[in-house]
NUFI-972159 format. One record per residue (C-alpha): residue number from 1; residue in three letters; x, y, z. Coordinates in nm, 2 decimals. Each point is the difference from the previous one (the first is absolute). Layout:
NUFI-972159
@num:NUM residu:ALA xx:X yy:Y zz:Z
...
***
This chain:
NUFI-972159
@num:1 residu:UNK xx:9.81 yy:7.82 zz:10.57
@num:2 residu:UNK xx:0.29 yy:-0.26 zz:0.04
@num:3 residu:UNK xx:-0.02 yy:-0.07 zz:-0.35
@num:4 residu:UNK xx:0.02 yy:0.36 zz:-0.09
@num:5 residu:UNK xx:0.29 yy:0.05 zz:0.24
@num:6 residu:UNK xx:0.19 yy:-0.32 zz:-0.15
@num:7 residu:UNK xx:-0.03 yy:0.13 zz:-0.34
@num:8 residu:UNK xx:0.14 yy:0.36 zz:0.07
@num:9 residu:UNK xx:0.28 yy:-0.15 zz:0.17
@num:10 residu:UNK xx:0.09 yy:-0.24 zz:-0.29
@num:11 residu:UNK xx:-0.04 yy:0.28 zz:-0.24
@num:12 residu:UNK xx:0.22 yy:0.22 zz:0.22
@num:13 residu:UNK xx:0.26 yy:-0.27 zz:0.00
@num:14 residu:UNK xx:-0.01 yy:-0.06 zz:-0.36
@num:15 residu:UNK xx:0.07 yy:0.38 zz:-0.05
@num:16 residu:UNK xx:0.29 yy:0.02 zz:0.26
@num:17 residu:UNK xx:0.16 yy:-0.31 zz:-0.18
@num:18 residu:UNK xx:-0.03 yy:0.08 zz:-0.35
@num:19 residu:UNK xx:0.12 yy:0.35 zz:-0.11
@num:20 residu:UNK xx:-0.14 yy:-0.06 zz:-0.36
@num:21 residu:UNK xx:-0.36 yy:-0.04 zz:0.13
@num:22 residu:UNK xx:0.04 yy:0.28 zz:0.22
@num:23 residu:UNK xx:0.10 yy:0.23 zz:-0.29
@num:24 residu:UNK xx:-0.29 yy:-0.15 zz:-0.19
@num:25 residu:UNK xx:-0.24 yy:0.07 zz:0.27
@num:26 residu:UNK xx:0.12 yy:0.38 zz:0.02
@num:27 residu:UNK xx:-0.01 yy:0.05 zz:-0.35
@num:28 residu:UNK xx:-0.37 yy:-0.13 zz:-0.02
@num:29 residu:UNK xx:-0.09 yy:0.23 zz:0.31
@num:30 residu:UNK xx:0.13 yy:0.31 zz:-0.18
@num:31 residu:UNK xx:-0.14 yy:-0.08 zz:-0.35
@num:32 residu:UNK xx:-0.35 yy:-0.07 zz:0.16
@num:33 residu:UNK xx:0.05 yy:0.35 zz:0.21
@num:34 residu:UNK xx:0.07 yy:0.17 zz:-0.30
@num:35 residu:UNK xx:0.27 yy:0.27 zz:-0.10
@num:36 residu:UNK xx:-0.18 yy:0.31 zz:0.16
@num:37 residu:UNK xx:-0.06 yy:-0.14 zz:0.33
@num:38 residu:UNK xx:0.00 yy:0.24 zz:0.27
@num:39 residu:UNK xx:-0.06 yy:-0.07 zz:0.35
@num:40 residu:UNK xx:-0.28 yy:0.19 zz:0.18
@num:41 residu:UNK xx:-0.10 yy:-0.07 zz:0.36
@num:42 residu:UNK xx:-0.35 yy:-0.09 zz:0.06
@num:43 residu:UNK xx:-0.06 yy:0.23 zz:0.28
@num:44 residu:UNK xx:0.16 yy:0.30 zz:-0.18
@num:45 residu:UNK xx:0.24 yy:0.23 zz:0.18
@num:46 residu:UNK xx:-0.12 yy:-0.01 zz:0.36
@num:47 residu:UNK xx:0.22 yy:-0.13 zz:0.26
@num:48 residu:UNK xx:-0.02 yy:-0.32 zz:0.14
@num:49 residu:UNK xx:-0.23 yy:-0.04 zz:0.29
@num:50 residu:UNK xx:0.28 yy:-0.14 zz:0.24
@num:51 residu:UNK xx:0.36 yy:0.09 zz:-0.02
@num:52 residu:UNK xx:0.18 yy:-0.32 zz:0.13
@num:53 residu:UNK xx:0.36 yy:0.12 zz:-0.06
@num:54 residu:UNK xx:-0.04 yy:0.26 zz:0.27
@num:55 residu:UNK xx:0.12 yy:-0.11 zz:0.36
@num:56 residu:UNK xx:-0.18 yy:0.13 zz:0.29
***
């Protein structure tokens, strides 16, 4: 688990420090996702079970 955390941290640092690398990652992500991608919720149109934004 520590190796995974270190890997994710170092990758994030690389992306924050290198704008070209970040743009390349965004381009690859969008290319793999495809031009006709449309987000659809896995739970459908039902409301969330909890509304944490409401204060009591």
